[in-house]
C-alpha positions in Angstrom: 238.3 -79.9 -97.7 237.2 -82.0 -94.8 237.3 -80.8 -91.3 239.1 -83.0 -88.6 235.9 -84.4 -87.3 234.7 -85.4 -90.8 238.1 -87.0 -91.5 238.1 -88.9 -88.3 234.6 -90.1 -89.0 235.4 -91.2 -92.5 238.5 -93.2 -91.2 236.3 -95.0 -88.6 233.8 -95.7 -91.5 236.7 -97.1 -93.5 237.8 -99.4 -90.7 234.2 -100.4 -90.2 233.8 -101.2 -94.0 236.9 -103.5 -94.1 235.9 -105.3 -91.0 232.4 -105.9 -92.5 233.6 -107.3 -95.7 234.1 -111.2 -96.3 235.2 -111.4 -100.0 237.8 -109.7 -102.1 238.2 -109.3 -105.9 241.6 -110.2 -107.0 243.3 -108.9 -110.2 246.2 -111.0 -111.6 247.5 -111.8 -114.9 247.2 -115.2 -117.0 249.8 -117.0 -118.7 249.2 -114.5 -121.7 249.5 -111.6 -119.4 246.0 -110.9 -120.0 244.1 -109.5 -117.0 242.1 -112.1 -114.8 239.7 -111.3 -112.0 238.5 -113.7 -109.4 236.7 -113.4 -106.0 237.8 -115.4 -102.9 236.9 -115.0 -99.1 239.5 -113.4 -97.0 240.4 -112.8 -93.4 242.8 -110.2 -92.1 245.7 -111.1 -89.9 249.0 -109.2 -88.9 248.3 -106.5 -91.3 247.6 -108.6 -94.6 244.6 -110.3 -96.1 244.8 -114.0 -96.4 242.9 -116.2 -99.0 242.6 -120.0 -99.3 242.3 -121.0 -103.0 241.9 -124.5 -104.6 244.6 -125.7 -107.1 241.5 -126.4 -109.5 240.9 -122.6 -109.6 242.5 -120.6 -112.3 243.5 -118.0 -109.8 245.4 -120.5 -107.9 248.0 -120.7 -110.7 248.0 -116.9 -111.3 248.5 -116.2 -107.8 251.2 -118.4 -107.4 253.0 -116.8 -110.4 252.2 -113.3 -109.3 254.5 -111.1 -107.1 252.0 -108.4 -107.0 248.3 -108.3 -107.4 245.5 -105.8 -107.1 242.5 -106.3 -104.8 239.2 -104.6 -104.7 237.0 -104.7 -101.5 233.8 -103.3 -102.4 230.4 -102.5 -100.9 226.8 -103.2 -101.5 225.7 -101.2 -104.6 222.0 -101.7 -103.5 222.9 -99.7 -100.3 224.6 -97.0 -102.1 222.5 -93.7 -102.9 224.6 -93.5 -106.1 225.9 -96.3 -108.2 229.1 -94.2 -109.1 230.0 -93.7 -105.5 229.8 -97.4 -104.3 232.0 -97.7 -101.2 235.2 -99.5 -102.0 238.9 -99.9 -101.1 241.5 -100.9 -103.7 245.1 -101.9 -103.1 248.4 -103.0 -104.7 249.7 -106.0 -102.7 252.6 -108.4 -102.7 251.5 -111.8 -103.1 253.2 -114.9 -101.2 252.1 -118.4 -100.9 252.1 -119.6 -97.3 252.5 -122.9 -95.7 249.4 -124.0 -93.5 251.7 -124.9 -90.7 251.9 -122.2 -87.9 248.9 -120.4 -89.3 246.4 -121.7 -86.7 245.3 -118.0 -86.0 244.5 -117.4 -89.7 242.4 -120.5 -90.0 240.6 -119.7 -86.9 239.4 -116.4 -88.3 238.3 -118.4 -91.5 236.3 -120.7 -89.3 234.7 -117.6 -87.5 233.8 -116.0 -90.8 232.5 -119.3 -92.5 232.2 -122.5 -91.0 234.6 -124.4 -89.0 233.7 -127.8 -90.2 234.0 -126.4 -93.7 237.5 -124.9 -93.1 238.7 -128.3 -91.6 237.5 -130.2 -94.6 239.1 -127.5 -97.0 242.4 -128.1 -95.1 242.4 -131.7 -96.2 241.9 -130.8 -99.6 243.9 -129.1 -102.4 243.6 -125.7 -100.9 246.7 -123.4 -100.4 246.9 -120.1 -98.5 248.3 -116.8 -99.9 249.2 -113.9 -97.8 248.2 -110.5 -99.9 250.0 -107.6 -98.1 248.5 -104.2 -99.2 250.9 -101.3 -100.2 249.2 -98.3 -101.4 245.5 -97.9 -101.5 242.4 -95.8 -102.2 239.0 -95.7 -100.2 236.1 -94.2 -102.1 232.8 -93.6 -100.3 231.2 -91.1 -102.8 231.8 -88.1 -104.8 234.6 -86.0 -103.4 235.2 -88.5 -100.8 238.2 -90.5 -101.9 241.2 -91.1 -99.6 244.8 -92.4 -100.2 245.3 -94.8 -97.5 247.4 -97.5 -96.0 245.7 -100.7 -95.1 245.6 -100.0 -91.3 244.4 -96.4 -91.8 247.5 -94.9 -90.4 247.8 -93.0 -93.5 244.3 -91.5 -94.5 244.6 -88.6 -96.8 241.7 -86.7 -98.4 242.1 -86.6 -102.2 241.4 -83.0 -103.4 241.3 -82.2 -107.2 242.0 -78.4 -107.5 239.8 -77.6 -110.3 238.5 -74.2 -110.9 235.1 -73.4 -112.6 235.5 -73.4 -116.4 238.6 -75.6 -116.5 238.0 -78.2 -119.2 240.4 -80.7 -120.5 240.9 -80.5 -124.2 239.2 -83.2 -126.3 241.2 -85.9 -127.7 242.4 -84.4 -131.1 243.5 -87.8 -132.5 241.5 -88.8 -135.8 
């Protein structure tokens, strides 16, 4: 169990982690319902992530057809003392294609995170904006440090597994 100060620090670390990330892994399903993973730059605006993707990219079709997706924001494994505990946050999200009109604040954020001239060029091409609104999520920052979270951190509950010494799960008996 974490103390209040440890929990407050973990919440601050979570918020800092999200603010420092620039790409998101997106899990969708293809036309055969097989899993498909992609990566895209994102910005956060009004409690959601926005990605801007080209019609040429496979994930455009899959995002367009999806009502929900899963996303993973992951940390740098080279900065982790243990690869099993790489910092990460995963969420189930609703996915909605958005019009570019009236989204100037979103595009300004993309320009700040990348390059203003590049974003302006992309806006003249076949790129489309998607809003990914996180629902439930989990933030992991090491062994014994997993949290059920809301995207904004308003919900930040330490996950505790009540396991007694000697407890073992039975081995799979199928043969």
